[in-house]
C-alpha positions in Angstrom: 119.6 -144.1 -199.8 117.4 -142.2 -202.2 118.6 -143.1 -205.7 117.2 -139.8 -207.1 118.7 -137.2 -204.8 121.4 -139.5 -203.1 120.3 -138.5 -199.6 120.6 -141.1 -196.8 117.3 -142.3 -195.4 117.1 -144.4 -192.2 113.8 -145.8 -190.8 113.8 -147.0 -187.2 110.9 -148.7 -185.4 110.8 -148.5 -181.6 109.4 -151.8 -180.5 108.2 -150.5 -177.1 106.2 -147.4 -178.3 105.8 -148.6 -181.9 106.8 -145.1 -183.1 108.6 -144.9 -186.4 111.4 -142.4 -186.8 112.5 -141.4 -190.2 116.0 -139.8 -190.4 117.0 -138.0 -193.6 120.5 -136.7 -194.0 120.3 -133.5 -196.1 123.2 -132.1 -198.1 124.1 -128.6 -197.2 123.6 -127.3 -200.8 120.1 -129.0 -201.1 118.0 -128.3 -198.0 114.6 -129.2 -199.5 113.4 -132.8 -199.7 112.9 -134.4 -203.1 109.4 -135.5 -204.2 110.3 -139.2 -203.9 111.2 -138.8 -200.2 108.0 -136.8 -199.6 106.0 -139.6 -201.2 107.9 -142.2 -199.1 107.1 -140.4 -195.9 103.4 -140.2 -196.8 103.4 -143.9 -197.7 105.1 -144.8 -194.4 102.6 -142.8 -192.3 99.7 -144.5 -194.1 101.3 -148.0 -193.6 102.1 -147.4 -190.0 98.5 -146.2 -189.2 97.2 -149.4 -190.8 99.6 -151.8 -189.3 99.6 -150.5 -185.8 95.8 -150.0 -185.4 94.5 -151.7 -182.3 92.6 -155.0 -182.8 90.6 -154.3 -179.6 89.6 -150.9 -178.3 88.4 -151.0 -174.6 86.5 -148.2 -172.9 86.3 -148.0 -169.1 82.9 -146.6 -168.5 81.9 -144.6 -165.3 79.1 -147.1 -164.7 81.6 -150.0 -164.2 81.3 -151.5 -167.6 84.3 -152.4 -169.7 83.0 -151.9 -173.3 84.9 -153.3 -176.3 85.1 -152.7 -180.0 87.1 -155.5 -181.8 88.0 -156.4 -185.3 89.0 -159.9 -184.3 87.3 -162.7 -182.2 88.6 -162.7 -178.6 89.6 -166.1 -177.3 91.1 -165.0 -174.0 91.8 -161.9 -171.9 93.8 -160.9 -168.8 94.6 -157.6 -167.1 95.9 -156.4 -163.8 94.2 -154.0 -161.4 94.7 -152.5 -158.0 91.6 -154.0 -156.4 89.1 -151.9 -158.4 87.9 -154.8 -160.5 87.7 -157.6 -157.9 83.9 -157.8 -158.5 84.2 -158.1 -162.3 81.9 -160.4 -164.2 80.9 -161.2 -167.7 79.0 -158.6 -169.7 76.6 -159.5 -172.5 79.4 -160.2 -175.0 81.2 -162.6 -172.7 78.0 -164.4 -171.9 77.4 -164.9 -175.6 80.9 -166.2 -176.0 80.5 -168.8 -173.3 83.5 -167.3 -171.4 84.4 -167.9 -167.7 85.5 -164.7 -166.0 87.5 -164.9 -162.8 88.5 -161.8 -160.8 90.9 -161.7 -157.9 92.1 -158.8 -155.8 94.8 -158.0 -158.5 93.8 -159.6 -161.8 91.0 -160.5 -164.1 91.1 -163.4 -166.6 88.6 -164.7 -169.0 88.6 -167.7 -171.3 86.3 -170.5 -172.5 86.8 -174.2 -171.6 85.2 -175.1 -174.9 87.3 -173.0 -177.2 84.5 -170.5 -178.0 85.2 -166.8 -178.4 83.7 -163.4 -178.0 82.8 -162.5 -181.6 84.3 -159.5 -183.3 82.1 -156.5 -182.9 81.2 -154.3 -180.0 79.3 -154.5 -176.7 79.9 -154.8 -173.0 82.8 -157.2 -172.3 82.8 -157.0 -168.5 80.7 -155.4 -165.7 81.9 -154.4 -162.2 85.1 -152.8 -163.4 85.1 -149.7 -161.2 88.5 -148.5 -162.4 90.2 -145.6 -164.2 93.2 -145.8 -166.5 95.7 -145.4 -163.7 94.4 -148.5 -161.9 94.7 -151.0 -164.7 97.6 -152.4 -166.6 99.0 -155.4 -168.5 96.1 -156.0 -170.9 96.7 -159.2 -172.8 94.1 -160.4 -175.3 94.4 -163.6 -177.4 92.9 -164.2 -180.8 92.4 -167.4 -182.8 95.2 -169.9 -182.1 96.6 -167.8 -179.2 97.7 -165.0 -181.5 98.3 -161.7 -179.6 95.8 -158.9 -180.2 96.8 -155.3 -180.0 94.7 -153.5 -177.2 94.0 -149.8 -176.7 92.3 -148.7 -173.5 90.4 -145.5 -173.2 88.4 -143.8 -170.5 84.7 -143.1 -171.2 83.1 -139.7 -170.7 81.8 -138.7 -167.3 78.0 -138.8 -167.0 76.1 -135.5 -167.1 73.5 -135.5 -164.3 70.0 -134.1 -165.0 66.5 -135.0 -166.1 66.5 -137.5 -168.9 62.7 -137.8 -169.3 61.7 -135.9 -172.4 58.1 -135.5 -171.2 59.2 -133.7 -168.0 59.2 -129.9 -167.6 62.8 -129.9 -166.4 64.1 -132.2 -169.2 67.8 -131.6 -169.8 68.8 -132.5 -173.4 72.5 -132.7 -172.4 71.9 -135.1 -169.4 73.2 -138.6 -169.7 72.4 -139.8 -166.1 69.0 -139.2 -164.5 69.3 -137.5 -161.2 65.8 -138.1 -160.1 
């Protein structure tokens, strides 16, 4: 309850979608929100954005790389796929972290027998992941001490074919993939 305007305020957090719903009961004679409720809503939105930001952002690239950007060290990873990542292997970041990556016909797991980690930062986490967003699920990443890391998965931009040689007569500034 707002002590200033006496309106009822209820804040609900959906654990599945992590959406916050703010319910404010307005009195019929006072349809406008008081300044304190407006400040509360702005504060809640700022807090929610900070709290629920992903620890690890993954990008499925069209070249088969699974790139990452992480604010935390990664000590383990696992995800499911429909066969599109059965040839997955470690990228440069995984190699630096001393990880072992194993891919089966339906899952990929990665961890280190020595307890080392993929350091926070960005790079190529895995190669050979020929998937799109509809073909992968169940991303589970572990931080230090087995703590769960929040993961967001994005699809990279499709390559633009064309000449990428700036010295050539048919050079295409917009091209991202050389078509010969």
